[in-house]
PAMIKOL-572458 format. One record per residue (C-alpha): residue in three letters; residue number from 1; x, y, z. Coordinates in Angstrom, 1 decimal. Example, Ala and Ser with C-alpha at 12.3 -4.5 7.8 and 13.67 -1.06 7.14 Angstrom:
2
SITE,type,seq,u,v,w
SITE,ala,1,12.3,-4.5,7.8
SITE,ser,2,13.7,-1.1,7.1
// end
This chain:
318
SITE,type,seq,u,v,w
SITE,met,1,0.0,0.0,0.0
SITE,asn,2,1.6,3.3,-1.1
SITE,ser,3,1.7,6.5,1.0
SITE,glu,4,-1.3,8.1,-0.9
SITE,glu,5,-3.6,5.1,-0.1
SITE,gln,6,-2.4,5.2,3.6
SITE,ala,7,-3.2,8.9,3.8
SITE,asn,8,-6.7,8.3,2.3
SITE,arg,9,-7.5,5.5,4.8
SITE,pro,10,-9.9,6.7,7.5
SITE,ser,11,-8.6,7.1,11.0
SITE,gly,12,-9.8,5.1,14.0
SITE,ile,13,-12.2,7.9,15.1
SITE,gln,14,-13.5,8.3,11.6
SITE,ala,15,-14.2,4.6,11.2
SITE,phe,16,-15.9,4.5,14.6
SITE,arg,17,-18.0,7.5,13.8
SITE,arg,18,-19.0,6.0,10.4
SITE,ala,19,-19.9,2.7,12.0
SITE,leu,20,-21.9,4.5,14.7
SITE,leu,21,-23.8,6.5,12.1
SITE,arg,22,-24.5,3.4,10.0
SITE,gly,23,-25.8,1.6,13.1
SITE,leu,24,-28.0,4.6,13.9
SITE,gly,25,-29.3,4.7,10.4
SITE,leu,26,-30.3,1.0,10.6
SITE,val,27,-31.9,1.2,14.1
SITE,ala,28,-33.6,4.6,13.8
SITE,pro,29,-36.3,3.7,11.2
SITE,pro,30,-37.7,0.6,13.1
SITE,leu,31,-37.3,2.4,16.5
SITE,leu,32,-39.2,5.5,15.3
SITE,thr,33,-41.9,3.2,13.8
SITE,val,34,-42.4,1.5,17.1
SITE,leu,35,-42.5,4.8,19.0
SITE,ile,36,-45.1,6.2,16.6
SITE,leu,37,-47.2,3.1,16.9
SITE,ile,38,-47.0,3.2,20.7
SITE,trp,39,-48.0,6.9,20.6
SITE,val,40,-51.0,6.2,18.3
SITE,leu,41,-52.1,3.2,20.4
SITE,thr,42,-51.7,5.2,23.6
SITE,thr,43,-53.8,8.0,22.2
SITE,val,44,-56.5,5.7,21.0
SITE,gln,45,-56.5,4.0,24.4
SITE,asn,46,-56.7,7.2,26.5
SITE,tyr,47,-59.0,9.3,24.3
SITE,val,48,-61.2,6.7,22.5
SITE,leu,49,-61.4,3.3,24.1
SITE,thr,50,-61.4,4.3,27.8
SITE,pro,51,-64.1,7.0,27.5
SITE,val,52,-66.3,4.8,25.3
SITE,glu,53,-65.9,1.8,27.6
SITE,ala,54,-66.6,3.9,30.7
SITE,thr,55,-69.8,5.3,29.1
SITE,ala,56,-71.0,1.9,27.9
SITE,arg,57,-70.2,0.3,31.2
SITE,tyr,58,-72.2,2.9,33.2
SITE,phe,59,-75.3,2.6,31.1
SITE,val,60,-75.3,-1.2,30.7
SITE,ala,61,-74.7,-1.6,34.4
SITE,leu,62,-77.6,0.8,35.1
SITE,ala,63,-79.9,-1.1,32.8
SITE,ile,64,-79.2,-4.6,34.2
SITE,arg,65,-78.5,-3.7,37.8
SITE,asp,66,-80.3,-5.8,40.5
SITE,val,67,-79.2,-4.4,43.8
SITE,his,68,-81.1,-4.6,47.1
SITE,arg,69,-80.4,-2.8,50.3
SITE,thr,70,-82.0,-5.4,52.5
SITE,met,71,-83.1,-9.0,52.4
SITE,pro,72,-86.3,-10.1,54.1
SITE,asp,73,-84.9,-13.5,55.3
SITE,ala,74,-81.3,-12.4,56.0
SITE,gln,75,-80.0,-12.7,59.5
SITE,pro,76,-77.3,-10.4,61.0
SITE,gly,77,-73.9,-11.8,59.9
SITE,asp,78,-75.3,-13.7,56.9
SITE,glu,79,-73.3,-13.3,53.7
SITE,thr,80,-75.9,-15.0,51.4
SITE,ala,81,-79.6,-15.1,51.3
SITE,met,82,-82.5,-16.3,49.1
SITE,leu,83,-84.9,-14.1,47.2
SITE,asp,84,-87.3,-15.4,44.5
SITE,asn,85,-85.4,-18.7,44.4
SITE,glu,86,-82.2,-16.9,43.6
SITE,val,87,-79.1,-16.7,45.8
SITE,phe,88,-77.9,-13.2,46.6
SITE,his,89,-74.5,-12.2,48.1
SITE,lys,90,-73.7,-9.4,50.4
SITE,thr,91,-71.2,-6.7,49.4
SITE,pro,92,-68.8,-4.9,51.7
SITE,asn,93,-71.2,-1.8,52.0
SITE,gly,94,-74.2,-4.0,52.8
SITE,asp,95,-75.8,-4.2,49.3
SITE,trp,96,-77.2,-7.5,48.1
SITE,ile,97,-76.5,-8.6,44.5
SITE,pro,98,-77.0,-11.9,42.7
SITE,ala,99,-74.4,-14.5,43.6
SITE,ser,100,-73.7,-15.1,39.9
SITE,val,101,-72.6,-11.5,39.6
SITE,tyr,102,-70.6,-11.6,42.8
SITE,asn,103,-68.8,-14.9,42.0
SITE,leu,104,-67.9,-13.8,38.4
SITE,val,105,-66.3,-10.6,39.7
SITE,phe,106,-64.6,-12.3,42.6
SITE,glu,107,-63.0,-14.9,40.3
SITE,asn,108,-61.6,-12.3,38.0
SITE,leu,109,-60.2,-9.9,40.5
SITE,his,110,-56.6,-10.8,39.9
SITE,asp,111,-55.2,-9.4,43.1
SITE,gln,112,-57.3,-6.2,42.8
SITE,pro,113,-59.4,-4.9,45.7
SITE,leu,114,-62.9,-6.1,46.0
SITE,pro,115,-65.5,-3.6,44.8
SITE,tyr,116,-67.2,-1.8,47.7
SITE,ser,117,-70.8,-1.4,46.6
SITE,gly,118,-73.4,-3.2,44.5
SITE,ala,119,-73.1,-0.6,41.7
SITE,ala,120,-69.3,-1.0,41.6
SITE,phe,121,-69.8,-4.8,41.4
SITE,tyr,122,-72.0,-4.3,38.4
SITE,gln,123,-69.5,-2.0,36.8
SITE,glu,124,-66.9,-4.7,37.0
SITE,tyr,125,-69.4,-7.4,36.0
SITE,val,126,-70.2,-5.5,32.7
SITE,gln,127,-66.5,-4.9,32.0
SITE,ile,128,-65.7,-8.6,32.4
SITE,arg,129,-68.8,-10.0,30.8
SITE,phe,130,-69.5,-7.7,27.9
SITE,leu,131,-66.6,-5.2,27.4
SITE,arg,132,-63.5,-7.4,26.9
SITE,arg,133,-61.1,-5.9,24.4
SITE,gln,134,-61.5,-8.7,22.0
SITE,ile,135,-65.2,-7.6,21.8
SITE,thr,136,-65.0,-3.8,22.1
SITE,ile,137,-62.2,-3.2,19.5
SITE,pro,138,-63.9,-5.1,16.6
SITE,ala,139,-67.2,-3.5,17.6
SITE,leu,140,-65.8,0.0,17.6
SITE,leu,141,-64.1,-0.6,14.3
SITE,cys,142,-67.3,-1.8,12.7
SITE,ile,143,-69.2,1.2,14.1
SITE,phe,144,-66.5,3.6,12.9
SITE,val,145,-66.6,2.1,9.4
SITE,leu,146,-70.4,2.3,9.3
SITE,val,147,-70.3,5.9,10.4
SITE,leu,148,-67.8,6.8,7.7
SITE,tyr,149,-69.9,5.0,5.1
SITE,phe,150,-73.2,6.7,6.0
SITE,thr,151,-71.5,10.0,6.3
SITE,gly,152,-70.0,9.6,2.9
SITE,lys,153,-73.3,8.6,1.4
SITE,phe,154,-75.0,11.6,3.2
SITE,val,155,-72.5,14.1,1.9
SITE,ala,156,-72.6,12.6,-1.6
SITE,ile,157,-76.2,13.7,-2.0
SITE,gly,158,-77.0,17.3,-2.7
SITE,val,159,-78.6,18.2,0.6
SITE,gly,160,-75.8,16.6,2.7
SITE,arg,161,-73.1,18.5,0.7
SITE,ile,162,-75.0,21.8,1.1
SITE,leu,163,-75.4,21.3,4.9
SITE,trp,164,-71.7,20.2,5.3
SITE,thr,165,-70.4,23.2,3.3
SITE,ala,166,-72.6,25.6,5.2
SITE,ser,167,-71.4,24.2,8.5
SITE,glu,168,-67.8,24.6,7.5
SITE,arg,169,-68.3,28.1,6.3
SITE,gln,170,-70.5,29.3,9.2
SITE,ile,171,-68.7,27.6,12.1
SITE,leu,172,-65.2,26.1,11.3
SITE,his,173,-64.0,28.9,9.1
SITE,arg,174,-64.9,31.6,11.6
SITE,leu,175,-63.1,30.3,14.6
SITE,pro,176,-59.7,32.1,14.8
SITE,val,177,-57.4,29.2,15.7
SITE,val,178,-59.5,26.3,14.5
SITE,arg,179,-59.9,27.7,10.9
SITE,asn,180,-56.1,27.7,10.3
SITE,val,181,-55.5,24.2,11.5
SITE,tyr,182,-58.7,22.9,9.8
SITE,ser,183,-57.8,24.5,6.5
SITE,ser,184,-54.3,22.9,6.5
SITE,val,185,-55.6,19.5,7.5
SITE,lys,186,-58.4,19.6,5.0
SITE,gln,187,-55.9,20.4,2.2
SITE,val,188,-53.8,17.4,3.1
SITE,thr,189,-56.7,15.0,3.5
SITE,asp,190,-58.3,16.2,0.2
SITE,phe,191,-55.0,15.5,-1.6
SITE,leu,192,-54.5,12.1,0.0
SITE,leu,193,-58.1,10.9,0.0
SITE,asn,194,-59.2,12.3,-3.3
SITE,asp,195,-61.3,9.9,-5.5
SITE,arg,196,-59.1,10.7,-8.5
SITE,glu,197,-55.8,9.1,-8.2
SITE,leu,198,-52.7,11.2,-9.0
SITE,glu,199,-50.9,9.4,-11.8
SITE,phe,200,-47.4,10.2,-12.8
SITE,thr,201,-47.0,9.5,-16.5
SITE,arg,202,-43.3,10.3,-16.9
SITE,ile,203,-40.2,11.2,-14.9
SITE,val,204,-38.5,14.4,-16.3
SITE,ala,205,-35.8,16.9,-15.4
SITE,val,206,-36.6,20.6,-15.7
SITE,glu,207,-34.5,23.7,-15.1
SITE,tyr,208,-36.1,24.8,-11.8
SITE,pro,209,-36.0,27.2,-9.9
SITE,arg,210,-33.8,28.9,-12.5
SITE,lys,211,-31.8,28.2,-15.6
SITE,gly,212,-28.8,25.9,-14.9
SITE,ile,213,-30.4,24.2,-11.9
SITE,trp,214,-32.0,20.8,-12.8
SITE,ser,215,-34.7,19.3,-10.7
SITE,leu,216,-36.5,16.0,-11.0
SITE,gly,217,-40.3,16.2,-11.6
SITE,phe,218,-43.3,14.0,-12.2
SITE,val,219,-45.5,14.8,-15.2
SITE,thr,220,-49.1,14.9,-14.0
SITE,ser,221,-51.1,16.3,-16.9
SITE,glu,222,-50.9,18.3,-20.2
SITE,ser,223,-51.4,21.6,-18.3
SITE,leu,224,-54.2,24.2,-18.9
SITE,leu,225,-55.5,25.2,-22.3
SITE,asp,226,-54.9,28.9,-21.8
SITE,ile,227,-51.2,28.3,-20.9
SITE,arg,228,-50.7,26.1,-24.0
SITE,ser,229,-52.3,28.8,-26.1
SITE,val,230,-50.0,31.5,-24.8
SITE,ala,231,-46.9,29.3,-25.1
SITE,asn,232,-47.9,28.2,-28.6
SITE,glu,233,-46.5,24.8,-28.0
SITE,pro,234,-47.3,21.7,-25.8
SITE,val,235,-47.0,22.4,-22.1
SITE,met,236,-46.8,19.9,-19.3
SITE,thr,237,-47.8,20.2,-15.6
SITE,val,238,-44.9,18.9,-13.5
SITE,leu,239,-44.8,18.2,-9.8
SITE,ile,240,-41.4,19.1,-8.4
SITE,pro,241,-41.2,17.1,-5.1
SITE,thr,242,-39.1,18.3,-2.2
SITE,ser,243,-36.3,16.4,-0.4
SITE,pro,244,-36.4,14.4,1.8
SITE,met,245,-40.2,14.4,2.0
SITE,pro,246,-41.6,14.0,-1.6
SITE,ala,247,-45.2,14.1,-0.3
SITE,thr,248,-44.9,17.9,-0.7
SITE,gly,249,-43.6,20.0,-3.6
SITE,phe,250,-44.3,22.6,-6.2
SITE,thr,251,-46.5,22.4,-9.2
SITE,val,252,-45.1,24.1,-12.3
SITE,asn,253,-46.1,24.3,-16.0
SITE,val,254,-43.2,23.8,-18.3
SITE,lys,255,-42.8,23.8,-22.1
SITE,lys,256,-42.4,20.2,-23.3
SITE,ser,257,-39.3,21.3,-25.3
SITE,glu,258,-37.7,22.4,-22.0
SITE,thr,259,-38.0,19.1,-20.3
SITE,val,260,-35.7,16.1,-20.4
SITE,asp,261,-37.2,12.6,-20.2
SITE,leu,262,-35.2,10.4,-17.7
SITE,asn,263,-34.7,6.7,-18.1
SITE,ile,264,-35.5,5.9,-14.5
SITE,thr,265,-38.5,4.3,-12.8
SITE,leu,266,-40.8,6.0,-10.2
SITE,asp,267,-39.2,4.0,-7.4
SITE,gln,268,-35.7,5.1,-8.5
SITE,ala,269,-36.8,8.7,-8.7
SITE,leu,270,-38.3,8.6,-5.2
SITE,gln,271,-35.1,6.9,-3.8
SITE,phe,272,-33.0,9.7,-5.4
SITE,ile,273,-35.3,12.4,-3.9
SITE,val,274,-35.6,10.9,-0.4
SITE,ser,275,-31.8,10.2,-0.2
SITE,cys,276,-31.1,13.8,-1.3
SITE,gly,277,-29.3,12.5,-4.4
SITE,val,278,-27.2,9.9,-2.6
SITE,val,279,-28.9,6.9,-4.1
SITE,val,280,-28.4,7.0,-7.9
SITE,pro,281,-29.6,4.2,-10.2
SITE,asp,282,-26.6,2.1,-11.4
SITE,his,283,-27.3,2.8,-15.1
SITE,gln,284,-27.2,6.6,-14.4
SITE,met,285,-23.8,6.7,-12.8
SITE,thr,286,-20.7,7.7,-14.7
SITE,arg,287,-18.2,4.9,-15.4
SITE,glu,288,-15.6,6.6,-13.2
SITE,thr,289,-17.9,6.9,-10.2
SITE,ala,290,-19.1,3.3,-10.6
SITE,asn,291,-15.5,2.0,-10.8
SITE,arg,292,-14.4,4.1,-7.8
SITE,ile,293,-17.3,2.8,-5.7
SITE,ala,294,-16.6,-0.8,-6.7
SITE,ser,295,-12.9,-0.4,-5.9
SITE,gln,296,-13.6,1.1,-2.4
SITE,ile,297,-16.1,-1.7,-1.6
SITE,ala,298,-13.5,-4.3,-2.6
SITE,asp,299,-10.8,-2.6,-0.5
SITE,ala,300,-13.1,-2.5,2.5
SITE,gln,301,-14.0,-6.2,2.1
SITE,gln,302,-10.3,-7.2,1.9
SITE,asn,303,-9.6,-5.2,5.1
SITE,gly,304,-12.5,-7.0,6.8
SITE,val,305,-14.6,-3.8,7.1
SITE,his,306,-17.8,-3.8,5.0
SITE,glu,307,-18.3,-0.1,4.6
SITE,pro,308,-20.0,1.7,1.8
SITE,ala,309,-18.2,4.2,-0.4
SITE,asp,310,-17.1,7.5,1.2
SITE,glu,311,-18.1,9.6,-1.7
SITE,ser,312,-21.7,10.2,-2.8
SITE,pro,313,-22.4,9.6,-6.4
SITE,pro,314,-23.0,12.8,-8.4
SITE,phe,315,-26.2,13.9,-10.0
SITE,val,316,-27.4,12.0,-13.1
SITE,gln,317,-25.1,12.7,-16.0
SITE,lys,318,-26.7,13.3,-19.3
// end
């Protein structure tokens, strides 16, 4: 190994830093995914499931409750008594409830304190008998889907759309803080949930935002008739996505003669944009860059260190 190669070899600190960043790059996506899922599930648990279960538990317990303050045939110190050929059990506060309710709650306490009153027993009974998570979650999902379906059908008809538009204009658009948040969220949801799918017909390069700077874009349509008439030639509407989040971008109308068709797929274009130009399709690399990357990978493998190339590949060469 000559002196130039030795000078270009990374130091111990640089190798450690590179390995650390590579490990962080591998661990960060799944870790962030897990954290986001935990946050979503916790939010649903605290603000949807728990309030709905508490409301349902209260009203169901109120509807089926069979609590007696006294028993005609009960003697002082008795824990059970008969009423209408049914066994009742005494609760800690002196209420009498059916023994079937008492026993079911008692068997499912799992080291929790015994409910104090008959009403509390029935709350636990309803939770155990009717509101288990394997029942409530599918039921809530079905109800949510039905609500979305009927809401969509209602808004699809003329009267529903008029009422919804009027409520937006008269209520939501007049609240100082809510209207700003609502307008932004509505724009995003209208874009993502639009019935018409956004289709990218071609991948092109255009000089944007000024001459000499080339940006990748997705052709979405043939632009507007008025623009084509003024330009006196075919014009295309191009979405210029932003890095590293291609979900947002700029819509520009460009003369067809000023665009360059790129021989790359949609996935390759998205990888190039998300990686900020680091990931370039193999067939779009210059031969010198491809050879340099292959040489660096081979050297790293010979040295027992499987590291990617130091240098990022350049922009697509025409």
